[in-house]
C-alpha positions as CSV (number, residue, x, y, z in Angstrom):
1,M,10.8,-15.7,22.6
2,K,8.2,-16.7,20.0
3,L,7.3,-13.7,17.8
4,L,4.0,-14.1,16.0
5,F,3.8,-12.0,12.8
6,T,0.3,-11.5,11.4
7,G,-1.3,-9.6,8.5
8,D,-3.6,-6.6,8.8
9,L,-5.1,-5.5,12.1
10,Y,-7.8,-3.0,11.7
11,Y,-10.0,-2.5,14.8
12,N,-13.1,-0.3,14.6
13,Y,-15.3,-1.7,17.3
14,P,-15.8,0.5,20.4
15,E,-15.3,-2.4,22.8
16,I,-13.0,-5.4,23.3
17,R,-14.8,-8.3,21.6
18,E,-14.8,-11.8,22.9
19,D,-12.9,-13.3,20.0
20,I,-10.1,-10.8,20.7
21,R,-9.9,-12.1,24.3
22,E,-9.9,-15.7,23.1
23,L,-7.1,-15.0,20.6
24,G,-5.0,-13.2,23.3
25,D,-5.5,-16.2,25.7
26,H,-4.3,-18.6,22.9
27,F,-1.3,-16.5,22.1
28,R,-0.3,-16.4,25.8
29,E,-0.9,-20.2,26.1
30,K,1.5,-20.8,23.1
31,G,4.0,-18.3,24.5
32,C,3.7,-16.0,21.5
33,R,4.2,-12.2,21.4
34,L,2.2,-10.6,18.6
35,I,3.6,-8.4,15.8
36,P,0.7,-7.4,13.6
37,N,0.6,-5.0,10.7
38,L,-1.3,-2.0,12.2
39,E,-3.4,-1.1,9.2
40,G,-4.0,2.5,9.8
41,G,-3.4,4.8,12.8
42,V,-5.7,6.4,15.4
43,G,-6.7,9.4,13.2
44,N,-6.5,13.0,14.5
45,P,-8.9,15.2,16.5
46,E,-10.1,17.1,13.4
47,N,-10.7,13.9,11.4
48,K,-8.9,15.7,8.6
49,R,-8.0,13.1,5.9
50,I,-5.5,13.2,3.1
51,W,-6.7,13.0,-0.5
52,K,-6.4,9.6,-2.0
53,R,-8.4,7.4,-4.4
54,G,-8.7,4.6,-1.8
55,S,-10.6,4.8,1.5
56,C,-9.2,6.4,4.7
57,I,-9.5,4.3,7.8
58,K,-8.6,4.7,11.5
59,Q,-8.4,2.6,14.5
60,D,-10.9,2.9,17.4
61,P,-9.4,4.6,20.4
62,C,-9.5,1.3,22.3
63,I,-6.8,-0.1,20.0
64,S,-4.1,0.2,22.7
65,E,-6.2,-2.0,25.0
66,V,-6.7,-4.4,22.1
67,L,-2.9,-4.6,21.5
68,N,-2.5,-5.4,25.2
69,V,-5.1,-8.1,25.2
70,L,-3.5,-9.7,22.2
71,N,-0.1,-9.9,24.0
72,T,1.5,-7.6,21.5
73,K,5.2,-6.9,21.5
74,G,5.4,-4.5,18.6
75,V,3.7,-3.4,15.3
76,T,4.7,-2.7,11.7
77,L,3.5,0.6,10.3
78,A,4.6,0.9,6.7
79,N,1.3,0.5,4.9
80,N,-1.2,2.4,2.6
81,H,-3.3,3.6,5.5
82,M,-0.8,4.8,8.1
83,M,-0.8,8.4,6.7
84,D,-4.5,8.6,6.1
85,F,-4.8,11.4,8.7
86,G,-1.6,13.1,7.9
87,E,1.4,14.0,10.0
88,K,-0.8,14.7,13.1
89,G,-2.4,11.3,12.8
90,L,1.0,9.6,12.6
91,S,2.3,11.5,15.6
92,L,-0.7,10.5,17.7
93,T,-0.3,6.9,16.7
94,L,3.4,6.9,17.6
95,G,2.6,8.5,20.9
96,M,-0.1,5.9,21.7
97,L,2.4,3.1,20.9
98,D,5.2,4.6,23.0
99,K,2.9,5.2,25.9
100,G,1.6,1.6,25.7
101,G,5.2,0.2,25.6
102,F,4.8,-1.2,22.1
103,L,7.7,-1.4,19.8
104,H,7.2,-0.2,16.2
105,T,9.0,0.1,12.8
106,G,8.2,1.3,9.3
107,A,7.1,4.9,9.9
108,G,8.4,8.0,11.6
109,R,8.9,11.7,11.6
110,D,11.4,11.4,8.8
111,I,13.1,8.8,6.6
112,E,15.8,8.0,9.2
113,A,13.2,7.2,11.8
114,A,11.1,5.2,9.3
115,L,14.0,3.0,8.3
116,S,15.0,2.2,11.9
117,P,14.3,-1.4,12.9
118,M,12.6,-2.6,16.1
119,E,15.2,-4.6,17.9
120,I,14.2,-7.4,20.3
121,E,16.7,-8.9,22.7
122,D,16.1,-12.3,24.2
123,G,18.6,-14.4,26.2
124,G,21.6,-12.6,24.7
125,R,20.3,-12.8,21.1
126,T,18.9,-9.9,19.1
127,A,16.3,-9.9,16.3
128,A,16.0,-6.8,14.2
129,I,12.7,-6.3,12.3
130,F,12.5,-3.9,9.3
131,N,9.3,-2.8,7.5
132,F,8.7,-1.2,4.1
133,G,5.5,-0.2,2.2
134,W,4.8,0.5,-1.5
135,D,3.7,3.8,-2.9
136,A,2.1,2.3,-6.0
137,E,-0.6,1.2,-3.6
138,E,-0.7,4.6,-1.8
139,T,1.8,4.2,0.9
140,V,3.1,7.7,1.7
141,Y,6.9,7.7,1.8
142,A,8.9,9.6,4.4
143,G,11.6,12.1,3.3
144,S,14.6,13.7,4.9
145,A,12.3,16.3,6.6
146,R,8.9,14.7,5.9
147,P,7.0,12.1,8.0
148,G,5.8,8.9,6.4
149,C,6.7,5.3,5.8
150,A,9.8,3.4,4.8
151,P,9.8,3.0,1.0
152,R,9.6,-0.3,-0.9
153,D,12.5,0.7,-3.1
154,G,14.6,-2.4,-3.9
155,R,17.9,-0.7,-4.0
156,L,17.3,1.3,-0.9
157,I,16.0,-1.7,1.0
158,L,19.0,-3.9,0.1
159,K,21.5,-1.1,1.0
160,V,19.8,-0.5,4.4
161,I,19.7,-4.2,5.2
162,R,23.3,-4.9,4.1
163,D,24.7,-1.9,6.0
164,Y,22.9,-3.1,9.1
165,A,24.0,-6.7,8.7
166,D,27.6,-5.6,8.2
167,K,27.5,-3.6,11.5
168,N,25.5,-6.2,13.4
169,P,26.7,-9.6,12.1
170,E,25.3,-11.5,15.1
171,T,21.8,-10.1,14.8
172,D,19.0,-12.0,13.0
173,V,17.2,-9.8,10.6
174,I,13.5,-10.2,9.6
175,V,12.1,-8.1,6.7
176,V,8.4,-7.3,6.5
177,L,7.0,-5.8,3.4
178,H,3.6,-4.3,2.6
179,W,3.8,-5.1,-1.1
180,G,1.9,-6.4,-4.2
181,F,-1.6,-5.7,-5.4
182,E,-4.8,-6.4,-3.6
183,R,-6.5,-9.8,-4.2
184,N,-3.6,-11.4,-6.1
185,L,-3.3,-15.0,-5.2
186,Y,0.3,-15.3,-6.3
187,P,3.3,-12.9,-6.0
188,M,4.7,-11.1,-9.0
189,P,8.2,-11.7,-10.3
190,F,8.8,-8.0,-9.2
191,D,8.4,-9.1,-5.5
192,I,9.9,-12.6,-5.9
193,S,13.3,-11.1,-7.1
194,L,13.4,-8.7,-4.0
195,G,12.6,-11.5,-1.6
196,H,15.4,-13.7,-3.0
197,A,17.9,-10.8,-2.9
198,L,17.0,-10.3,0.7
199,L,17.5,-13.9,1.7
200,D,20.9,-13.9,-0.2
201,I,22.0,-11.8,2.8
202,D,23.1,-14.3,5.4
203,S,21.8,-12.3,8.3
204,V,18.2,-12.2,6.9
205,K,16.4,-15.2,8.3
206,L,12.8,-14.5,7.2
207,V,10.9,-12.4,4.7
208,I,7.2,-11.7,5.3
209,G,4.7,-9.9,3.2
210,H,1.1,-8.6,3.4
211,H,-1.4,-6.2,1.7
212,P,-3.2,-8.5,-0.9
213,H,-5.9,-9.3,1.7
214,C,-5.6,-13.0,0.9
215,P,-2.8,-15.6,1.7
216,Q,-0.2,-16.2,-0.9
217,P,2.2,-19.2,-1.1
218,V,5.3,-19.7,1.1
219,E,8.6,-20.4,-0.7
220,E,11.7,-22.2,0.7
221,Y,14.8,-20.4,-0.6
222,R,18.4,-21.1,0.6
223,G,16.9,-23.0,3.6
224,K,14.9,-19.9,4.6
225,R,11.3,-18.9,4.0
226,I,9.4,-16.1,2.2
227,Y,5.7,-15.8,3.2
228,Y,4.6,-13.6,0.3
229,S,1.3,-12.6,1.9
230,L,-0.2,-13.4,5.2
231,G,-3.7,-12.1,4.3
232,N,-5.9,-10.4,6.9
233,F,-5.5,-11.0,10.6
234,Y,-8.5,-9.0,12.0
235,F,-10.4,-6.5,9.9
236,G,-13.1,-5.4,12.3
237,K,-16.5,-4.5,10.9
238,S,-15.0,-4.4,7.4
239,R,-14.3,-8.1,7.3
240,I,-17.7,-8.7,5.6
241,K,-16.5,-7.0,2.4
242,Y,-13.7,-9.5,2.1
243,S,-16.0,-12.4,2.8
244,E,-17.8,-11.4,-0.4
245,K,-14.7,-12.0,-2.5
246,I,-15.0,-15.4,-4.1
247,Y,-12.0,-17.0,-5.9
248,D,-11.8,-19.7,-8.4
249,H,-9.5,-21.5,-6.0
250,D,-9.8,-23.9,-3.1
251,P,-10.8,-22.6,-0.6
252,R,-12.9,-20.1,-2.6
253,N,-13.2,-17.7,0.4
254,M,-9.5,-17.0,0.5
255,S,-10.0,-13.5,1.9
256,D,-11.5,-15.0,5.0
257,Y,-8.1,-16.6,5.8
258,G,-4.9,-15.2,7.3
259,I,-1.6,-16.8,8.3
260,G,0.4,-16.2,11.4
261,V,4.2,-16.8,11.2
262,I,6.0,-17.8,14.4
263,Y,9.7,-17.0,14.6
264,D,11.5,-18.4,17.6
265,T,14.3,-15.9,18.5
266,E,16.1,-18.5,20.6
267,N,16.7,-21.1,17.8
268,G,15.6,-19.4,14.6
269,E,12.9,-22.0,13.9
270,T,9.8,-20.9,11.9
271,G,6.2,-22.2,12.1
272,D,2.7,-21.0,11.2
273,M,-0.9,-21.0,12.3
274,V,-4.1,-20.1,10.3
275,F,-6.8,-17.6,11.2
276,C,-10.2,-17.7,9.7
277,Y,-13.4,-15.6,9.8
278,E,-15.8,-18.3,10.8
279,S,-18.5,-18.7,8.1
280,G,-21.8,-17.1,9.1
281,F,-20.4,-15.6,12.3
282,D,-18.8,-12.3,13.1
283,R,-15.8,-13.9,14.9
284,T,-12.2,-15.0,14.2
285,I,-11.0,-18.5,15.1
286,I,-7.7,-20.4,14.7
287,K,-8.1,-23.3,12.3
288,S,-6.0,-26.4,11.5
289,G,-5.9,-28.8,8.6
290,T,-6.8,-26.1,6.0
291,G,-3.8,-26.8,3.7
292,L,-2.7,-23.1,4.1
293,P,-0.2,-21.8,3.2
294,E,0.4,-23.6,0.0
295,K,3.9,-24.0,-1.5
296,M,5.1,-21.7,-4.2
297,P,4.4,-23.1,-7.7
298,D,7.1,-23.5,-10.3
299,Y,7.8,-20.2,-12.0
300,G,10.6,-21.3,-14.3
301,D,8.4,-20.7,-17.3
302,V,7.8,-17.0,-16.9
303,R,4.9,-16.7,-19.4
304,Q,3.1,-19.6,-17.9
305,Y,3.5,-18.2,-14.3
306,E,2.4,-14.7,-15.3
307,G,-0.6,-16.3,-16.9
308,L,-1.4,-18.0,-13.6
309,I,-1.3,-14.7,-11.8
310,R,-3.7,-13.2,-14.4
311,R,-6.2,-16.1,-14.2
312,T,-6.4,-16.1,-10.4
313,R,-6.4,-12.4,-9.6
314,L,-9.7,-10.7,-8.7
315,S,-8.6,-7.1,-9.6
316,N,-7.6,-5.9,-13.1
317,N,-4.1,-4.9,-12.0
318,P,-0.9,-5.3,-14.0
319,V,1.6,-8.2,-13.7
320,L,5.0,-6.8,-12.9
321,G,8.1,-8.7,-14.1
322,T,11.7,-8.0,-13.4
323,S,12.2,-5.0,-15.9
324,G,12.3,-1.8,-13.8
325,F,11.4,0.3,-16.9
326,L,8.4,-1.8,-17.9
327,N,7.2,-2.0,-14.4
328,S,7.3,1.7,-13.9
329,W,5.4,2.3,-17.1
330,K,2.7,-0.3,-16.2
331,V,2.2,1.2,-12.7
332,F,2.0,4.7,-14.1
333,L,-0.7,3.7,-16.6
334,Y,-2.6,1.7,-14.1
335,N,-2.6,4.3,-11.4
336,S,-3.4,7.1,-13.8
337,A,-6.5,5.3,-14.9
338,R,-7.5,4.7,-11.2
339,N,-7.0,8.4,-10.3
340,L,-9.0,9.5,-13.3
341,H,-11.8,7.1,-12.3
342,R,-11.7,8.5,-8.7
343,L,-12.1,12.1,-10.1
344,G,-15.0,11.0,-12.3
345,I,-13.2,11.7,-15.5
346,L,-12.9,8.1,-16.6
347,R,-15.8,5.7,-16.2
């Protein structure tokens, strides 16, 4: 089975659009089963939102049909919008997925459920997919008796994956992370170190990231790959706000692009395809010859590499290195300023 991992899927049209049907036809033709990041759930009847500095979004009720048309096998749920409509919104989303026969991982009624992988059996082989999100970017973490998402906590992630690998040595593990800051073109050392530690575990065959809303490079490590950010897959009516983001980079409209990662469960081979919001049109197409994704640049000189991150980012967010203490302090200051701005205290 060919599993096709993509970045954010946010669907707020009230009907099935033609490009969705074309994408679904293409995936079936290529024998691919889709595994997108479901960026937000279906909301709740009262439309009661949680308080957060960022926007709250929800899928149109036709999302289940959209997933069917796209030949979806399962979805990842650990992201900064999954809990936008609270516990009831998550419960309705999980119910919709279960009713539609879609697998899911990354969120649940408690931490145990959120940490449970989706397991896909194919021809006597099993692939286990884990998914984690980052609270520094407003992912709501699950607790022992609290619904939410699986935490992007390095020590917890490595323990969960190692324990699973020890108990299931014949299972291929794929780890999907909603990490990093929005509109960063390059991953931070903070994430690079976790990606490497995961691929140091023999059972982990692939690491995939999303959240920055633009593609980031792919790195070959120990003969395996880390796709640091897949960018957007399909962002509905809101895609126009990403088309307005212009980078000092080729291509300059990086937020119009997304990467799809194909993992063949039969032989472990990995490939990719590129999605693009066609310039001047409200539609998504599959492109070739774009040069995406680029290879990871040399980051041996830490100062030079961190300078590259600063020069190419579009948001004034911190660059996180490998010091846990310094990273925590930088994130605290950064998010404190953002929260004060949201409350109107800081201009």
